[in-house]
C-alpha positions as CSV (number, residue, x, y, z in Angstrom):
1,M,0.3,0.0,0.5
2,E,1.3,3.3,-0.9
3,F,1.1,5.5,1.7
4,S,-1.9,7.5,2.6
5,L,-3.3,10.5,4.4
6,N,-6.5,9.6,5.0
7,K,-5.1,5.6,5.7
8,T,-2.8,6.9,8.2
9,T,-5.3,8.6,10.0
10,E,-7.4,6.0,10.1
11,I,-4.9,3.7,11.9
12,L,-3.5,6.8,14.3
13,G,-8.0,7.6,15.5
14,A,-8.2,3.4,15.5
15,T,-5.2,2.9,17.9
16,P,-6.7,4.7,21.2
17,K,-10.1,2.9,20.7
18,T,-8.8,-0.2,20.3
19,L,-6.5,0.1,23.1
20,H,-9.3,1.1,25.6
21,A,-11.8,-1.3,24.7
22,W,-8.9,-3.5,24.6
23,L,-7.2,-2.8,28.3
24,G,-10.0,-0.5,29.8
25,E,-11.8,-3.2,31.8
26,L,-9.0,-5.4,32.8
27,S,-7.2,-5.8,36.1
28,N,-3.7,-4.7,37.2
29,D,-3.0,-8.3,37.1
30,W,-2.8,-7.8,33.4
31,T,-1.7,-4.3,32.6
32,C,0.6,-3.3,35.7
33,S,4.6,-2.3,35.0
34,F,6.9,-4.3,36.1
35,G,9.6,-1.5,36.6
36,G,12.0,-2.5,34.0
37,Q,12.9,-0.9,31.2
38,D,13.4,-4.3,29.0
39,D,10.8,-5.5,29.5
40,W,8.1,-3.3,28.9
41,Q,4.2,-4.5,29.7
42,P,0.6,-2.5,28.3
43,F,1.2,0.0,31.5
44,D,4.7,1.1,30.1
45,I,3.3,0.6,26.7
46,I,0.7,3.3,27.0
47,A,2.6,5.7,28.5
48,H,5.2,5.7,26.1
49,L,2.3,6.5,23.3
50,I,1.5,9.3,25.0
51,H,5.2,10.4,25.5
52,A,5.4,9.9,21.6
53,D,2.8,11.8,21.1
54,E,4.4,14.3,23.0
55,T,7.4,14.8,22.2
56,N,7.9,13.0,19.0
57,W,5.6,12.6,16.0
58,I,4.4,16.7,16.2
59,P,7.4,17.6,17.1
60,R,9.6,16.7,14.4
61,A,6.7,17.3,11.9
62,K,6.9,21.1,12.9
63,V,10.5,20.7,12.3
64,I,10.5,19.3,8.3
65,L,7.5,21.8,7.8
66,A,8.5,25.2,9.3
67,R,11.4,24.8,6.2
68,A,14.0,26.1,8.5
69,E,18.5,26.1,7.8
70,D,18.2,23.6,10.7
71,I,16.5,20.9,9.8
72,K,17.5,18.1,12.7
73,F,15.6,16.4,14.8
74,P,15.0,17.2,18.3
75,P,16.1,14.4,20.7
76,F,13.7,11.3,21.7
77,D,13.7,9.9,25.1
78,R,12.2,6.2,24.4
79,Y,12.0,5.3,28.0
80,G,11.0,8.9,29.3
81,Q,7.7,7.3,29.9
82,F,8.9,5.9,33.4
83,E,9.4,8.4,35.3
84,K,6.5,10.8,33.7
85,Y,3.7,8.7,34.4
86,N,4.6,6.3,37.4
87,G,1.8,5.9,39.5
88,T,-1.1,6.4,37.5
89,T,-3.8,3.7,36.5
90,I,-3.7,2.0,32.7
91,L,-7.7,4.1,32.9
92,H,-5.9,7.6,33.0
93,L,-3.2,6.8,31.1
94,L,-6.1,5.6,28.1
95,N,-7.8,8.4,28.3
96,E,-4.8,10.1,28.6
97,F,-3.5,8.3,25.0
98,S,-7.3,9.2,24.0
99,T,-6.7,13.1,24.2
100,V,-3.9,13.6,23.5
101,R,-3.7,11.3,19.9
102,Y,-7.2,13.0,18.8
103,K,-5.3,16.6,19.6
104,N,-2.5,15.8,17.6
105,I,-4.9,13.3,14.7
106,E,-6.0,17.5,14.3
107,V,-3.2,19.1,14.1
108,V,-1.8,17.3,11.4
109,K,-5.7,17.8,9.1
110,S,-5.0,21.2,10.3
111,W,-1.8,21.6,8.0
112,N,-3.9,20.9,5.0
113,L,-1.1,19.2,3.4
114,T,0.2,18.1,0.2
115,P,2.1,15.8,-1.2
116,E,5.0,18.3,-1.9
117,N,4.4,19.1,2.1
118,L,5.2,15.1,2.2
119,E,8.2,14.9,0.4
120,L,10.2,18.2,2.7
121,K,13.3,16.8,4.6
122,G,13.7,16.5,7.5
123,I,17.4,14.6,9.7
124,H,17.0,11.9,11.7
125,P,19.9,11.2,14.7
126,E,20.4,8.0,13.5
127,F,18.9,7.3,9.5
128,G,19.7,11.0,8.3
129,E,17.2,12.5,5.9
130,V,13.7,11.7,6.3
131,T,10.6,12.9,4.5
132,L,7.2,14.0,6.0
133,A,5.3,10.8,4.3
134,Q,7.5,8.5,6.1
135,L,7.6,9.6,9.3
136,L,3.9,9.1,9.7
137,S,4.1,5.9,8.2
138,T,6.3,5.3,11.0
139,W,4.1,6.7,13.0
140,V,0.9,4.2,12.4
141,V,3.4,1.1,12.2
142,H,4.9,2.5,15.6
143,D,1.4,2.5,16.6
144,L,1.4,-1.8,15.5
145,T,4.1,-2.7,16.5
146,H,3.4,-1.6,20.4
147,I,0.1,-2.9,19.5
148,R,1.5,-6.5,18.9
149,Q,3.7,-6.1,22.4
150,I,0.9,-5.5,23.8
151,A,-0.4,-8.9,23.2
152,T,2.7,-10.4,23.6
153,A,3.1,-9.1,27.0
154,L,-0.8,-10.7,27.9
155,A,-0.3,-13.9,26.6
156,R,3.1,-14.5,28.3
157,R,1.6,-13.9,31.6
158,Y,-0.1,-17.6,30.7
159,E,2.6,-18.9,29.9
160,T,3.2,-21.8,31.9
161,A,-0.4,-22.6,32.5
162,V,-1.1,-23.7,28.7
163,G,1.4,-26.3,29.9
164,P,2.0,-28.3,26.4
165,W,0.1,-25.9,24.1
166,K,2.8,-23.4,24.0
167,A,4.2,-25.5,21.5
168,Y,1.5,-25.1,18.9
169,L,1.1,-21.3,20.3
170,S,3.8,-18.9,17.7
171,I,3.3,-15.8,20.2
172,L,4.9,-18.0,23.1
173,N,7.6,-19.0,21.6
């Protein structure tokens, strides 16, 4: 599939609803953080999605659209959510994520992006030149990656409980 702004905002808008429906009524046993930066759980992932929406996607898109001389992206702390959201609930995070995400979708729509805008470039600290279309596409795939990560984290909670069926459950292997 080629990049489409409408299809991009379609997935970006669906993510908060999907996560709220999936996680919003689960007990803390399913969603809690274990506190480790190397073992993200649903709580950590939702907090990360909020953090990325606030400090990554829109700020970097603004760098590209500003067309200034300095088109280097601001750094992004992939672990910034661990301190900021400690002590809150998954339901609070899901609600905050919905608010932040829908605001960001409105911001993107307000830009009235043209095909020419989507080809404008910024400088990623690791990858070098990237286009706005690539940044927005990555935002979508980032959401989908973390949805898969949540499914894996939830499945792992029953890893021993499934007994011998583990051999047939690819999510656990």
